[in-house]
C-alpha positions in Angstrom: 0.0 0.0 0.0 1.3 3.4 -1.0 2.0 6.2 1.5 -1.2 7.8 2.8 -1.6 11.5 3.1 -4.3 13.4 4.9 -5.7 16.8 3.9 -7.8 18.5 6.5 -10.3 21.1 5.3 -12.4 23.1 7.7 -15.1 24.0 5.1 -17.5 21.7 3.2 -16.4 20.9 -0.4 -18.5 20.2 -3.5 -19.0 16.5 -2.7 -21.1 17.4 0.3 -24.3 16.9 -1.5 -27.0 15.3 0.6 -29.0 17.7 2.9 -31.1 16.5 5.8 -34.8 15.9 5.2 -37.4 17.9 7.0 -38.6 15.9 10.1 -40.2 16.7 13.3 -41.6 14.5 16.0 -42.5 14.9 19.7 -40.8 12.3 21.9 -42.5 10.8 24.9 -40.3 12.9 27.0 -41.5 16.1 25.5 -38.4 17.1 23.5 -39.1 17.6 19.8 -36.9 16.4 17.0 -36.0 19.4 14.8 -34.5 19.9 11.4 -30.7 20.4 11.8 -29.9 23.2 9.2 -26.9 22.6 6.9 -26.4 18.9 8.1 -24.6 17.2 5.3 -23.4 13.8 4.1 -21.0 12.6 1.5 -22.9 11.3 -1.6 -23.2 7.5 -1.4 -21.4 7.5 2.0 -21.6 5.2 5.1 -23.1 7.4 7.8 -23.1 7.0 11.6 -23.2 8.9 14.9 -20.6 8.8 17.7 -21.6 9.5 21.4 -20.4 8.7 24.8 -20.7 9.3 28.5 -24.4 9.4 28.7 -26.3 7.2 31.1 -27.7 9.6 33.7 -31.3 8.5 34.0 -32.5 11.1 31.6 -31.0 14.0 33.6 -28.3 16.5 33.1 -29.1 17.2 29.4 -29.2 13.6 28.4 -32.8 14.0 27.0 -31.9 17.0 24.9 -28.8 15.3 23.4 -31.0 12.2 22.7 -33.5 14.4 20.8 -30.8 16.0 18.8 -29.4 12.6 18.0 -32.8 11.5 16.7 -32.9 14.5 14.3 -29.4 13.8 13.1 -30.1 10.1 12.6 -32.9 11.1 10.2 -30.9 14.0 8.7 -28.0 11.9 7.6 -29.8 8.5 7.4 -27.5 7.1 10.0 -26.9 3.4 9.7 -25.7 2.7 13.2 -24.3 4.4 16.4 -20.7 4.1 17.9 -21.0 4.4 21.7 -17.7 5.3 23.5 -18.4 4.1 27.0 -19.5 5.3 30.4 -22.9 3.9 29.6 -24.4 3.9 33.0 -23.6 6.4 35.8 -22.7 6.2 38.5 -21.7 2.6 38.8 -22.7 0.6 35.7 -25.4 -2.1 35.9 -25.7 -5.2 38.1 -27.5 -7.4 35.6 -29.6 -7.4 32.5 -32.6 -6.7 34.9 -31.0 -3.5 36.5 -33.5 -0.6 36.5 -30.9 1.6 34.8 -31.5 -0.2 31.4 -35.0 1.4 31.5 -34.2 4.8 33.1 -30.9 5.5 31.3 -31.4 3.7 28.0 -34.8 2.4 26.8 -36.9 5.3 28.1 -34.5 8.0 26.9 -33.6 6.8 23.4 -37.2 5.9 22.6 -37.7 7.6 19.2 -38.0 5.5 16.2 -34.7 6.8 14.7 -32.9 5.7 17.8 -33.6 2.0 16.9 -30.5 1.4 14.9 -27.6 -0.8 16.0 -25.6 0.5 18.9 -22.1 -0.7 18.9 -20.8 -0.2 22.5 -17.6 -0.3 24.5 -17.2 -0.2 28.2 -16.1 2.8 30.2 -14.6 3.1 33.6 -17.9 3.6 35.4 -19.2 0.5 33.7 -16.6 -1.5 35.6 -17.8 -0.5 39.0 -20.4 -3.2 39.3 -20.8 -5.9 36.6 -19.3 -5.1 33.1 -20.3 -8.5 31.8 -24.0 -7.6 32.3 -23.7 -5.2 29.3 -22.4 -8.0 27.1 -25.3 -10.2 28.2 -27.8 -7.5 27.3 -26.9 -8.0 23.7 -28.7 -11.3 23.8 -32.1 -9.7 24.6 -31.8 -6.4 22.7 -32.2 -6.0 19.0 -30.1 -2.9 19.0 -27.5 -3.2 21.8 -24.4 -4.8 20.3 -21.6 -5.7 22.6 -20.6 -9.4 21.9 -17.5 -9.2 24.1 -15.3 -6.7 25.9 -13.3 -6.2 22.6 -14.5 -7.1 19.2 -14.5 -6.2 15.4 -17.2 -5.3 12.9 -17.0 -4.6 9.2 -19.1 -2.3 7.1 -19.4 -2.0 3.3 -19.1 1.5 2.0 -19.5 0.7 -1.6 -18.6 -2.3 -3.9 -15.1 -3.4 -3.0 -14.7 -0.8 -0.3 -14.8 -1.8 3.4 -14.4 -0.1 6.8 -13.3 -2.1 9.7 -14.0 -1.1 13.3 -12.0 -2.4 16.2 -13.6 -1.9 19.6 -11.2 -2.1 22.5 -11.6 -2.1 26.4 -9.3 0.6 27.7 -10.1 0.7 31.4 -7.7 -2.2 32.2 -4.8 0.0 30.7 -5.3 2.7 33.3 -2.7 2.0 36.0 -4.4 4.1 38.7 -7.5 1.9 38.6 -5.6 -1.0 40.1 -5.1 1.1 43.3 -8.9 2.0 43.6 -11.3 -0.3 45.5 -14.2 0.5 43.2 -12.3 -0.7 40.1 -9.7 -3.2 41.3 -11.9 -6.3 41.6 -13.1 -6.2 38.0 -10.0 -4.7 36.5 -7.7 -7.3 38.0 -9.5 -10.1 36.2 -8.5 -8.7 32.7 -5.6 -9.7 30.6 -4.1 -6.6 28.7 -1.5 -8.5 27.0 -4.1 -10.9 25.5 -6.1 -7.9 24.3 -3.1 -6.2 22.6 -2.2 -9.4 20.9 -5.8 -9.7 19.6 -5.8 -6.1 18.4 -2.4 -6.4 16.5 -3.5 -9.6 14.9 -6.9 -8.1 13.8 -5.2 -5.0 12.4 -2.6 -7.0 10.6 -5.3 -9.3 9.0 -7.5 -6.4 7.9 -7.3 -5.2 4.3 -10.1 -2.6 4.7 -9.8 0.7 3.1 -10.6 2.4 6.5 -9.5 1.2 9.9 -11.2 2.8 12.9 -10.5 2.1 16.6 -13.2 2.7 19.2 -12.4 3.0 22.9 -13.3 5.0 26.0 -10.0 6.7 27.2 -8.3 9.2 24.9 -4.6 9.3 23.9 -4.6 13.1 24.0 -6.9 15.7 25.5 -7.5 19.4 25.6 -9.9 18.9 28.5 -9.5 18.4 32.3 -7.3 15.4 31.8 -4.8 17.2 29.5 -1.3 15.8 30.2 -2.7 12.8 32.1 -3.3 10.4 29.2 0.1 8.8 29.1 -1.1 5.3 29.9 -3.2 5.3 26.7 -0.5 6.8 24.5 2.2 4.5 25.8 -0.1 1.5 25.2 -1.6 2.2 21.8 0.0 5.1 19.9 2.7 3.0 18.3 0.1 0.2 17.4 -2.2 2.7 15.7 0.7 4.1 13.8 2.1 0.8 12.8 -1.1 -0.4 11.3 -2.2 2.9 9.8 -5.3 3.3 11.9 -7.3 6.2 10.4 -9.3 7.5 13.3 -9.5 6.7 17.0 -13.0 7.5 18.4 -13.2 7.8 22.2 -14.9 9.5 25.1 -14.1 9.8 28.8 -13.6 13.6 28.6 -17.0 15.2 28.7 -16.6 17.5 25.7 -16.2 17.4 21.9 -12.7 17.5 20.4 -10.9 16.8 17.1 -7.2 16.0 17.2 -4.3 15.6 14.8 -1.4 14.4 16.9 2.0 15.7 15.6 4.0 12.9 14.0 1.3 10.4 13.8 -0.9 9.2 10.9 -4.1 8.7 12.9 -6.7 11.3 14.0 -8.6 11.3 17.2 -12.3 12.2 17.8 -13.4 12.7 21.4 -17.2 12.5 21.7 -18.0 12.1 25.5 -20.6 14.8 25.9 -23.8 12.7 25.9 -25.0 14.2 29.3 -22.3 16.4 30.7 -20.0 19.2 29.3 -16.8 20.1 31.1 -14.2 22.9 30.5 -11.6 22.7 27.7 -8.4 24.5 27.0 -6.0 24.6 24.0 -3.4 22.1 22.8 -1.2 22.0 19.7 -2.9 18.9 18.4 -6.4 20.0 19.1 -7.9 21.4 16.0 -11.3 21.9 17.7 -12.4 21.5 21.4 -15.6 22.7 22.9 -17.5 22.6 26.2 -20.7 21.6 24.7 -23.3 18.8 25.2 -23.6 16.8 22.0 -22.1 14.1 19.7 -20.4 13.5 16.3 -21.8 12.7 12.9 -19.6 10.9 10.5 -19.9 10.2 6.8 -17.3 8.2 4.8 -16.8 7.3 1.2 -13.8 5.5 -0.4 -11.5 8.5 -0.2 -13.2 11.0 2.1 -14.4 11.3 5.7 -16.8 14.1 6.9 -16.9 14.9 10.5 -19.5 17.2 12.1 -19.9 18.0 15.8 -23.5 18.7 16.8 -24.7 20.1 20.0 -27.9 19.5 22.0 -29.7 22.3 20.3 -29.0 20.8 16.8 -26.3 23.4 16.0 -23.4 22.3 13.9 -20.3 23.4 15.9 -17.5 22.2 13.6 -17.1 20.6 10.2 -14.0 19.0 8.8 -13.6 17.0 5.5 -10.6 14.7 5.4 -9.4 13.4 2.1 -7.5 10.1 2.1 -5.2 9.9 -0.8 -2.8 7.0 -1.7 
């Protein structure tokens, strides 16, 4: 494969052809779905939303973000959701019968557009009780997809063009968690070496045009954990670079951020503002960072990726088109 170059453009280009359709519906929670002006997709693209850090029983802006997600799902004809962890605050769920499944998930994301596939990873809060309960829920839910703590899916963009998504479990790579009582019991049962071997083998085997990694913890941040993400960088940056990963989607930081780390091929998208928004600062790698409730909308074709950050009001905060050339 030839050398890959990235061109980052902060304005839409002529290939951004598909506008969102008019759609309005009142949810059971009273939050209306609205048209999102200027929401775009790439013609013939594979479209999906990325959201994380959300499960607060419908409180703290979760309902408004959910309504905006419904609007965006219709607007871009989203095929699925990528969920970046911390799915149930404050301590995950105990079983498939835990009341939080209803109060934080089923009764919040209850609009028809929300019933697409949810591909999910675990966050650190999900480790506080029974992380395996979220895997088990996949057996009884038509939309909740978490077959194991780390896994791979493939999506067809167009004939002969494929995107591979590699979902990883990042909490066991955080050294501090092994010293905290609320994490250590479940964290200590994991095998980080086995997971890294699995990831490298899967990346090596993949011949997909696009390679995306999904995890909870970021490698870089312009948020409150700026300068405190070394565990992730040390564990994964070289692997991402070696196998030419295109984008790492993550959460943990409760804001929206787009990063181009200096010296690396891969990009990073932080989407962890599903129900909380915390302060941001600046960083040389951060091309955009905002203390906003919201999520990301992504559209990909063979040679382009369109990223849009959307807030709880349905406002598009940032747009970047990335061209992948070989």
